C-alpha positions in Angstrom: 19.8 -24.6 -36.9 20.8 -21.1 -35.7 23.8 -20.6 -33.5 23.4 -19.8 -29.8 24.7 -16.3 -30.4 22.2 -15.6 -33.2 19.4 -17.0 -31.1 20.5 -14.8 -28.2 20.6 -11.7 -30.5 17.1 -12.5 -32.0 15.7 -12.9 -28.5 17.1 -9.6 -27.4 15.7 -7.8 -30.5 12.2 -9.2 -29.7 12.6 -8.0 -26.1 13.5 -4.5 -27.3 10.4 -4.5 -29.6 8.2 -5.5 -26.7 9.6 -2.8 -24.3 9.2 -0.1 -26.9 5.6 -1.1 -27.6 4.9 -1.2 -23.9 6.1 2.4 -23.6 3.9 3.7 -26.4 6.3 3.7 -29.4 4.4 3.3 -32.7 5.3 1.4 -35.8 7.8 -0.8 -34.0 9.3 -3.3 -36.4 12.1 -5.8 -36.2 14.1 -6.2 -39.3 13.8 -9.6 -41.0 17.0 -11.5 -40.4 18.4 -8.6 -38.3 19.1 -6.8 -41.6 17.7 -3.3 -41.9 17.7 -3.5 -45.7 14.5 -5.5 -45.3 13.0 -2.3 -44.0 14.7 0.0 -46.4 17.5 1.1 -44.1 21.2 0.2 -43.6 22.0 -3.5 -42.8 23.0 -2.4 -39.3 19.4 -1.5 -38.3 17.7 -4.2 -36.2 14.6 -2.3 -35.1 12.7 0.8 -36.3 10.2 2.7 -34.3 8.5 6.1 -33.8 7.8 8.1 -30.6 5.8 11.2 -31.1 7.5 12.9 -34.1 10.9 11.2 -33.8 11.9 8.1 -35.7 14.5 5.8 -34.2 16.7 3.3 -36.0 18.1 0.9 -33.4 20.9 -1.6 -33.5 20.6 -4.1 -30.7 23.7 -5.6 -29.1 23.6 -8.1 -26.3 26.9 -9.1 -24.7 27.7 -11.5 -21.8 29.7 -8.7 -20.2 29.6 -4.9 -20.8 33.1 -3.3 -20.9 33.9 -1.7 -17.5 34.5 1.7 -19.1 30.9 1.6 -20.3 29.5 0.7 -16.9 27.2 3.1 -15.2 28.2 2.2 -11.7 28.2 5.6 -10.0 27.1 7.9 -12.9 23.9 8.6 -14.8 25.4 8.2 -18.3 28.7 7.7 -20.1 29.8 10.0 -23.0 32.6 8.9 -25.4 33.8 9.7 -28.8 36.5 8.7 -31.3 39.1 11.2 -32.3 37.4 13.7 -34.7 34.1 11.8 -34.2 30.7 12.6 -32.8 30.1 12.1 -29.1 27.8 9.2 -28.1 25.9 8.7 -24.9 25.4 5.4 -23.0 22.6 5.3 -20.6 20.0 2.9 -19.2 16.9 2.2 -21.2 14.9 3.3 -18.2 16.7 6.7 -18.1 16.2 7.1 -21.9 12.5 6.5 -21.5 12.3 9.1 -18.8 14.3 11.7 -20.9 11.9 11.3 -23.9 8.8 11.2 -21.7 7.7 7.7 -22.6 5.7 6.1 -19.8 4.9 2.4 -19.6 1.3 1.7 -20.8 -1.0 1.0 -17.9 1.2 2.9 -15.4 
């Protein structure tokens, strides 16, 4: 019997797949066992998808609480980086869909 945490993660991965499909992403696949190696990628990849000519490899992380520094309370996005690392951007899924021009099917 899977742990509550594993079940929660699997449920979130399925939710992400559905959202991407609803917004016109193609070839959306959830990695078997949450292990991207089953799709030919790194074990960290949970979902793969394509939108227009861009392929996305996605790792899904669901947490009970998002760290406060990552919260988008009064801003549109958060940017951060490790010393000598690449900058990363944190934004809502809705904002991401707007930026790439993905519209919900049927809207």
